[in-house]
C-alpha atoms as one frame of an Amber mdcrd trajectory, in Angstrom:
protein
   0.000   0.000   0.000   1.033   3.626  -0.410   1.755   5.990   2.448  -1.077
   8.497   2.482  -0.304  11.729   0.624  -1.828  13.729   3.464   1.369  13.687
   5.445   4.290  11.756   6.875   3.526   9.123   9.437  -0.154   8.789   8.485
  -1.789   5.469   7.702  -2.330   4.401   4.077  -5.614   5.614   2.603  -8.356
   3.065   2.016  -8.494   4.056  -1.650  -5.043   2.564  -2.145  -5.833  -0.896
  -0.761  -6.951  -2.370  -4.081  -3.484  -1.673  -5.470  -1.596  -3.658  -2.856
  -0.898  -6.605  -5.144  -0.736  -4.561  -8.325   1.703  -2.063  -9.679   2.544
   0.551 -12.254   5.385   0.906 -14.715   7.359   3.990 -13.696  10.212   5.709
 -15.531  12.538   8.289 -13.982  14.301  10.653 -16.383  17.427  12.110 -14.777
  17.788   9.185 -12.379  21.480   9.870 -11.692  20.964  13.436 -10.410  20.349
  14.614  -6.839  16.574  14.726  -7.261  16.372  11.598  -9.420  18.098   9.533
  -6.745  15.772  10.970  -4.107  12.787  10.002  -6.283  14.027   6.413  -6.242
  14.407   6.546  -2.453  10.969   8.072  -1.894   9.207   5.565  -4.169  10.797
   2.713  -2.232  10.274   4.259   1.205   6.604   5.061   0.628   6.014   1.621
  -0.925   4.643   3.079  -4.112   3.047   0.244  -6.149   5.757  -0.194  -8.770
   5.461  -3.152 -11.124   8.514  -2.108 -13.097  10.901   0.796 -12.611  13.121
   2.109 -15.412  15.872   4.655 -14.616  16.687   6.792 -17.660  19.541   9.212
 -18.301  21.564  10.819 -21.053  23.783   8.723 -23.276  26.893   9.476 -21.214
  25.254   7.915 -18.149  24.073   4.662 -19.775  24.893   1.770 -17.459  25.318
   3.945 -14.372  23.936   2.060 -11.392  21.271   3.511  -9.096  19.590   2.034
  -6.023  15.887   1.299  -5.703  15.154  -0.214  -2.321  17.363  -3.295  -2.035
  17.799  -3.519  -5.804  20.464  -2.046  -8.059  19.334  -0.887 -11.505  21.309
   0.271 -14.524  20.309   3.447 -16.319  18.988   3.141 -19.845  19.239   5.653
 -22.686  16.380   8.138 -22.830  16.867   8.609 -26.579  16.120   4.962 -27.366
  13.491   4.153 -24.747   9.960   3.238 -25.852   7.461   4.716 -23.377   4.571
   2.590 -24.645   2.992   0.901 -21.627   4.694   3.228 -19.142   2.146   4.678
 -16.708   4.142   7.455 -15.027   7.297   9.345 -15.938   8.969  11.367 -13.199
  10.991  13.972 -15.091  14.016  15.534 -13.392  16.431  16.413 -16.156  16.081
  20.183 -16.561  13.933  22.516 -18.626  15.492  21.897 -22.040  15.051  18.130
 -21.779  11.516  18.510 -20.473  10.602  20.949 -23.241  11.595  18.411 -25.884
  10.564  15.177 -24.234   7.534  15.760 -22.000   5.052  16.324 -24.890   6.430
  13.300 -26.752   6.161  11.106 -23.680   2.697  12.393 -22.830   1.509  11.710
 -26.391   2.239   8.004 -25.806  -0.232   7.913 -22.915   2.306   8.274 -20.120
   1.581  10.889 -17.449   4.623  13.134 -16.995   5.257  14.702 -13.581   7.903
  17.297 -14.331  10.268  18.855 -11.808  11.678  21.541 -14.115  10.360  25.095
 -14.440   9.422  24.769 -18.117   5.729  23.801 -17.804   4.830  25.556 -14.537
   3.345  28.632 -16.149   1.490  26.878 -18.986  -2.250  27.401 -18.456  -2.927
  23.863 -19.725  -0.566  22.246 -17.199  -1.634  21.979 -13.542   0.936  23.121
 -10.967   0.429  20.918  -7.943   1.252  20.680  -4.256  -1.048  17.865  -3.085
  -1.702  19.305   0.393  -2.811  22.545  -1.245  -4.553  21.974  -4.594  -4.772
  18.245  -5.343  -8.149  18.687  -7.064  -6.424  20.689  -9.802  -4.673  17.496
 -10.942  -7.771  16.814 -13.066  -6.437  19.340 -15.601  -3.567  17.024 -16.579
  -5.541  15.509 -19.466  -4.920  18.503 -21.746  -1.239  17.619 -22.202  -0.663
  14.588 -19.945   1.808  16.775 -18.027   1.753  17.897 -14.385   4.262  20.429
 -13.076   6.108  20.350  -9.763   6.579  23.860  -8.302   9.826  25.561  -7.386
  11.347  24.130  -4.204  11.053  27.398  -2.274   7.401  27.794  -3.291   6.360
  24.241  -2.411   7.246  24.356   1.277   5.847  27.858   1.683   2.387  27.147
   0.257   2.054  24.004   2.393   2.213  26.300   5.424   0.194  29.139   3.892
  -2.781  27.034   2.748  -4.385  26.244   6.136  -3.803  29.801   7.339  -5.303
  31.213   4.141  -8.385  29.023   4.629  -8.756  30.335   8.180  -8.088  34.072
   7.826  -7.484  34.923   4.100  -3.942  36.012   3.276  -3.601  39.446   1.676
   0.173  39.857   1.470   3.356  37.871   2.075   6.916  39.149   2.418   9.368
  36.251   2.314  13.141  36.034   2.591  14.626  32.660   1.716  17.846  31.018
   2.885  18.332  28.370   0.207  20.815  25.505   0.295  23.282  24.827  -2.495
  21.709  21.454  -3.349  18.970  23.449  -5.064  21.569  24.343  -7.694  22.696
  20.751  -8.260  25.662  18.514  -7.545  28.244  20.947  -8.962  27.037  23.575
  -6.501  27.375  21.158  -3.593  30.868  20.262  -4.766  31.822  23.939  -4.942
  30.731  24.579  -1.359  32.608  21.473  -0.226  35.843  22.387  -2.016  35.754
  26.003  -0.837  35.006  24.938   2.735  37.598  22.200   3.070  40.345  24.352
   1.542  42.662  26.298   3.791  40.413  29.323   3.784  41.720  32.587   5.151
  39.281  35.514   5.522  39.844  38.027   2.762  41.552  35.681   0.345  40.054
  35.049  -3.081  38.617  31.632  -3.893  37.633  30.167  -7.241  33.891  30.309
  -7.966  32.444  28.558 -11.007  28.855  27.678 -10.164  28.058  30.796  -8.158
  28.736  34.462  -8.996  30.615  34.897  -5.712  32.208  32.752  -3.027  29.570
  30.599  -1.302  31.613  29.229   1.611  31.217  31.381   4.759  29.072  33.761
   2.712  25.528  34.594   1.571  24.640  35.423  -2.034  21.457  37.496  -2.580
  20.932  36.173  -6.098  19.283  32.960  -7.264  18.738  32.664 -11.021  19.052
  35.656 -13.374  18.041  39.265 -12.785  14.893  40.630 -14.390  14.178  44.192
 -15.545  12.424  45.189 -12.317  15.436  44.211 -10.190  13.957  40.990  -8.848
  15.593  37.681  -9.742  13.750  34.978 -11.631  13.643  32.814  -8.481  11.802
  35.616  -6.698   9.441  35.999  -9.656   8.760  32.244  -9.601   7.636  32.408
  -5.964   5.186  35.184  -6.783   3.678  33.628  -9.905   3.552  30.076  -8.560
   1.895  31.100  -5.285  -0.818  32.871  -7.238  -1.378  29.841  -9.501  -1.345
  27.250  -6.723  -3.021  29.097  -3.864  -4.814  32.326  -4.804  -4.237  34.915
  -7.566  -5.267  37.693  -5.163  -2.316  37.185  -2.814   0.409  39.843  -3.047
   3.940  38.585  -2.506   7.435  40.045  -2.395  10.434  37.715  -2.162  14.163
  38.064  -1.571  15.953  34.803  -2.348  19.390  34.165  -0.884  21.815  31.272
  -1.376  23.499  30.236   1.869  26.353  27.801   2.675  24.072  24.912   3.641
  24.156  21.597   1.772  20.498  20.509   2.088  17.410  22.280   3.398  15.738
  25.576   2.505  14.688  28.016   5.228  12.250  30.901   4.888  11.332  33.881
   7.031   7.736  34.994   6.402   5.737  38.080   7.327   2.066  37.505   6.516
  -0.793  40.017   6.469  -4.317  38.602   6.812  -7.758  40.001   6.037  -9.130
  38.641   9.318  -7.702  38.556  12.852  -5.616  35.481  13.700  -3.475  35.068
  16.800  -0.171  33.180  17.021  -1.915  30.627  19.242  -4.662  30.071  16.685
  -2.152  29.786  13.856  -0.058  27.321  15.831  -3.050  25.049  16.425  -4.228
  25.289  12.803  -0.786  24.333  11.541  -0.519  21.432  13.994  -3.651  19.950
  12.424  -2.588  20.598   8.829  -1.307  17.844   6.500   2.433  17.639   5.864
   3.384  20.084   8.640   5.156  19.696  11.956   5.186  22.608  14.375   8.328
  22.912  16.500   7.872  26.184  18.335   9.215  26.470  21.855  10.160  29.968
  22.891  13.509  28.974  24.302  17.057  28.499  22.980  16.990  25.737  20.370
  13.202  25.480  20.362  12.988  25.714  16.575  14.056  23.732  13.508  17.154
  24.354  11.410  17.949  22.935   7.959  20.424  20.404   9.374  17.586  18.825
  11.358  15.106  18.987   8.459  17.402  17.218   5.982  16.060  13.765   5.151
  12.637  14.491   6.659   9.347  14.553   4.725   7.646  17.247   6.795   7.591
  20.975   6.332   8.556  22.417   9.724   7.161  25.662  11.127   8.776  27.519
  14.025   8.860  30.970  15.658   5.177  31.786  15.092   4.579  35.267  16.472
   2.663  38.486  15.938   3.850  41.002  13.366   2.662  44.228  14.974   3.708
  46.399  12.004   0.490  45.550  10.126  -3.077  44.819  11.130  -3.664  41.060
  11.437  -0.016  40.184  10.924   2.037  37.088  11.761   5.707  36.205  11.345
   7.142  32.691  11.180  10.074  30.478  10.165   9.643  27.582   7.707  12.195
  24.856   6.936  12.042  21.822   4.654  14.294  19.434   2.746  14.341  20.987
  -0.729  15.252  17.691  -2.413  12.217  16.032  -0.827   9.167  18.286  -0.364
  10.720  20.747  -2.773  11.121  18.111  -5.484  11.120  14.295  -5.195   8.561
  13.812  -2.420   6.095  16.245  -3.964   6.349  14.466  -7.336   5.632  11.078
  -5.766   2.748  12.552  -3.758   1.252  13.804  -7.020   1.423  10.267  -8.417
  -0.194   8.954  -5.233  -2.962  11.518  -5.541  -3.610  10.432  -9.130  -4.069
   6.839  -7.975  -6.322   7.895  -5.119  -8.511   9.823  -7.554  -8.398   6.948
 -10.084  -6.897   9.116 -12.835  -4.354   6.462 -13.789  -5.398   3.378 -15.683
  -5.841   0.439 -13.345  -2.563  -1.152 -12.390  -1.756  -4.518 -13.927
């Protein structure tokens, strides 16, 4: 059976029981990357009903071994793979690959769940965070493609959704503290090499992946700059929040890369239309799917990215009043960006499709 999409640690949903002895054929494009490997781990850990799993990669990675549960699989060539009979394709190979391949794969009857940014803003492609807008999955039939949101957006809207339902969010100001794993393996390697070197404050270090030194530093730029001075990462958070949660919400973001390997953190100031106290918000979030509240007003009574790494939950801490606006709250949100920000969310989408019987019956 599948672990229920409503949150970590919850019992499998009754709707999944008929699939216990069945399974689906699943392909993963980009299986050798950070997110692709996490997709394999999440599928195995959540006991997703897989009849056959095919890891796919570029030609240079043919034969590379990846782990799926207690099995070792060799990557096959995407270029030569026939998707006929494949039920689900988890796509994690970047925008250019997804642009070319997702429509071709979808045309063969395979549902593509894409982790790149390419399809997120297409009006015919649903952008899904299952705890927030699972019903919107129904729109996948137009192109047989479903988009995974940006990692920084995904964890934020999981926390915003129950609060929005309770008191209607008008405006969000968010500052992110994003780990280097969000920029891929080369970025993680760069932080490692700069950190382990004999660093002396003030000396120059070689930076290839980032515009400036990342070790012992913070870089207030993620993605390219746009004409209005915001970066594309900041623009993504605005547009995706409106598409997933509510087009009426106003949002301003400042996205910062920090010298952390895994785990994105966010500081939020939220303005509501209706009164909501920190105590009310804390209780609402405790009851919400996919969230764990760790909020003790004492030293260490909050979550940091080191503790969130490897965990499925989105953690919320430091819930307090923002007295600078009427009906304001401030809070701290942390999640594993490779999981809820990517691999976990993609698998949850597939689980939600099974629960809603959108996929053909497993054989």
